[in-house]
C-alpha positions in Angstrom: 150.6 36.3 92.1 147.2 34.7 92.3 147.2 35.2 96.1 147.9 38.9 95.7 145.0 39.3 93.2 142.6 37.5 95.4 143.5 39.4 98.6 140.6 40.9 100.4 139.8 44.5 99.6 141.0 47.2 102.0 138.2 48.1 104.6 136.7 51.4 103.7 136.0 53.9 106.6 132.5 54.6 107.6 130.9 57.7 109.0 128.2 58.1 111.6 125.5 60.8 112.1 122.6 61.2 114.5 119.4 59.8 113.0 117.2 62.7 112.0 114.0 60.6 112.1 114.2 59.8 115.8 116.5 62.5 117.0 119.1 59.9 118.1 116.7 58.2 120.5 116.3 55.0 118.4 112.6 55.1 119.2 109.7 55.9 116.8 106.6 57.6 118.1 103.4 58.0 116.3 101.8 61.5 115.9 99.2 60.6 118.5 101.9 59.4 120.9 100.0 56.1 121.5 102.2 53.8 119.4 106.0 53.5 119.5 108.7 51.1 118.5 112.2 51.0 117.1 113.0 53.7 114.6 112.8 52.2 111.1 115.5 54.4 109.7 118.3 53.6 112.1 116.9 50.2 113.3 116.9 51.4 116.9 120.6 52.4 116.9 120.0 56.2 117.1 122.8 56.7 114.5 123.1 56.2 110.8 126.2 54.7 109.1 127.4 56.3 105.9 130.1 55.2 103.5 130.8 58.8 102.4 132.2 61.7 104.4 129.8 64.5 105.6 131.3 67.1 103.2 130.8 64.7 100.3 127.1 64.1 101.3 126.6 67.8 101.7 128.0 68.6 98.3 125.8 65.9 96.8 122.7 67.3 98.5 123.5 70.8 97.2 123.8 69.3 93.7 120.5 67.5 94.0 118.8 70.7 95.3 120.1 72.7 92.3 118.9 70.1 89.9 115.5 70.0 91.6 115.3 73.8 91.4 116.1 73.7 87.6 113.5 71.0 87.1 110.9 72.9 89.1 111.5 76.1 87.1 111.2 74.2 83.8 108.1 72.4 85.0 106.4 75.7 85.9 107.4 77.4 82.7 105.9 74.5 80.6 102.7 74.4 82.7 102.3 78.2 82.5 102.6 78.1 78.7 99.9 75.4 78.5 97.6 76.7 81.3 98.2 80.5 81.7 94.9 81.2 83.6 95.3 78.4 86.0 99.0 79.2 86.6 98.1 82.9 87.3 95.4 81.8 89.7 97.8 79.5 91.5 100.4 82.2 91.8 97.9 84.7 93.2 96.5 82.4 95.9 99.5 81.7 98.1 97.5 81.5 101.3 94.9 79.0 99.9 96.0 75.6 100.9 94.5 73.8 97.9 96.1 76.2 95.4 99.5 75.8 97.2 99.3 72.0 97.0 98.5 72.2 93.3 101.4 74.5 92.6 103.8 72.2 94.5 102.5 69.3 92.4 103.3 71.2 89.2 106.8 72.1 90.4 107.5 68.5 91.4 105.8 66.5 88.6 105.4 69.0 85.8 101.6 68.8 85.5 98.4 68.1 87.3 96.1 65.1 87.0 92.9 65.6 84.9 90.9 65.8 88.1 93.2 68.4 89.7 93.3 70.5 86.6 89.5 70.4 86.3 89.1 71.6 89.9 91.6 74.4 89.4 89.8 75.5 86.2 86.5 75.6 88.2 88.2 77.8 90.8 89.4 80.1 88.1 85.9 80.5 86.6 84.6 81.1 90.1 87.2 83.8 90.7 86.2 85.5 87.4 82.6 85.6 88.5 83.5 87.1 91.8 85.7 89.7 90.2 83.0 90.7 87.8 80.4 91.0 90.6 82.8 93.1 92.7 83.5 95.4 89.7 79.8 95.8 89.0 79.2 96.5 92.7 81.9 99.1 92.7 80.4 100.9 89.6 77.0 100.9 91.3 78.4 102.2 94.5 80.2 105.0 92.8 77.1 106.0 90.9 75.1 106.1 94.1 77.7 107.9 96.2 76.7 111.5 97.0 78.8 114.3 95.7 81.0 116.1 98.2 83.4 118.9 97.7 86.2 118.6 100.3 88.5 121.0 98.5 88.5 123.5 101.4 89.3 120.8 103.9 92.1 119.5 101.7 93.6 123.0 101.3 93.4 123.7 105.1 95.1 120.4 106.0 97.7 120.8 103.3 98.5 124.2 104.7 98.9 122.8 108.1 101.3 120.1 106.8 103.3 122.7 105.0 103.7 124.6 108.2 105.1 121.5 110.0 102.0 120.2 111.8 102.1 116.5 112.2 99.0 114.5 111.3 96.6 117.5 111.2 92.9 116.9 111.3 89.6 118.8 111.5 87.2 117.8 114.3 83.7 119.1 114.0 80.5 117.8 115.6 82.1 114.5 116.5 83.5 114.0 113.0 87.2 113.8 112.3 88.5 114.6 108.8 92.1 113.6 107.9 94.1 113.0 104.7 94.8 109.4 103.7 98.5 108.4 103.7 100.3 109.6 100.6 101.9 106.2 100.0 98.6 104.3 100.6 96.1 102.9 98.0 93.7 105.7 98.9 96.2 108.6 98.4 94.3 111.8 97.8 91.3 110.8 99.8 89.9 112.3 102.9 89.0 109.9 105.7 86.1 110.5 108.0 85.7 108.9 111.4 83.5 109.4 114.5 84.7 108.3 117.9 87.3 106.1 116.1 84.7 104.5 113.9 85.4 104.6 110.2 82.5 106.3 108.4 84.0 106.4 104.9 86.2 108.3 102.5 85.7 111.2 100.2 87.6 110.6 96.9 87.1 112.0 93.4 84.4 114.3 94.7 82.2 111.6 96.1 81.5 110.2 99.5 82.0 106.4 99.8 80.3 105.7 103.1 81.0 102.6 105.2 78.2 100.4 106.6 78.6 102.2 109.9 77.7 105.6 108.3 74.1 106.6 108.8 72.2 109.0 106.6 72.4 111.7 109.2 76.2 111.3 109.5 76.5 111.4 105.7 74.5 114.6 105.6 76.7 116.1 108.4 79.8 115.2 106.4 78.5 117.1 103.3 77.5 120.1 105.5 80.9 120.4 107.1 82.7 120.0 103.8 80.8 122.9 102.4 82.1 125.3 105.0 84.8 123.7 107.2 86.0 127.1 108.6 82.5 128.1 109.6 81.8 124.6 111.0 85.1 124.7 113.0 84.2 128.1 114.5 80.7 127.1 115.4 82.0 123.9 117.0 84.4 125.9 119.1 81.8 128.3 120.3 79.3 125.5 121.2 81.8 123.1 122.9 84.5 125.4 124.1 87.1 123.3 122.4 89.3 124.0 119.4 88.2 121.8 116.5 91.9 121.4 115.4 93.8 120.5 118.5 90.8 119.6 120.7 92.2 121.7 123.6 89.9 123.8 125.7 89.6 127.4 124.7 90.5 129.6 127.7 91.6 132.9 126.1 88.7 135.3 125.7 89.7 136.1 122.2 89.9 132.4 121.3 86.6 131.8 122.9 85.1 134.6 120.8 86.7 133.4 117.6 85.7 129.8 118.3 89.2 128.6 117.5 92.7 129.1 118.8 94.7 131.7 116.8 97.7 129.3 116.3 95.5 126.6 114.9 93.6 129.0 112.7 96.9 130.3 111.3 98.1 126.7 110.7 95.0 125.9 108.7 95.3 129.1 106.7 92.3 130.7 108.2 
């Protein structure tokens, strides 16, 4: 009876897997490639020996991942409640490496060190200052923007769109007027370019010129907007090209009109 109780335990099976640290080579290499030696994880064997089956380890790993996710969610909720401004700043700066590292620290540890929190708060105050400066600059820019009525251009282009013309535009004296995408942030605006260079947009009855827009170009934009049909006809007569499709005017009637009859009809002229 005593012999049976003291009999050695049954040998449990073991399971092997390739060492992920060295990729199964058994060798460790430094990041610089100058130093190497036996892998510390597998002791140079290239394989790891486990006492549990792969499926058991995978299930345990999934359980740990779920627990980590729950802990991270709770950590972030608590930190957000205590530091709402910092949390909002961290969430809005996903491409800023420093902010990303702080957010990961919160998710993992539930809080930041006093020094980390002070740095984050300093960044928040800096962001507030920059936002205020941008808002003030936007107000000043709007106040200084010249008034422009592009209603006639908008109506002509809208008519062309309704008649099935794809991406209609008005080209006069080197300027190109087109509507901003309906789904974009500048929906309702009229974009102005010259030779592919963005000169600005007309929105809310004002011209917001870019840095590349000269005073002469701004004046030309205002002039064309006042009478787009007349400007288109004058452009056609001077250049011999239709201001809508940019094709050469060859028909005598079109040359006399300064615009192709099809294009004129599409624009509601």
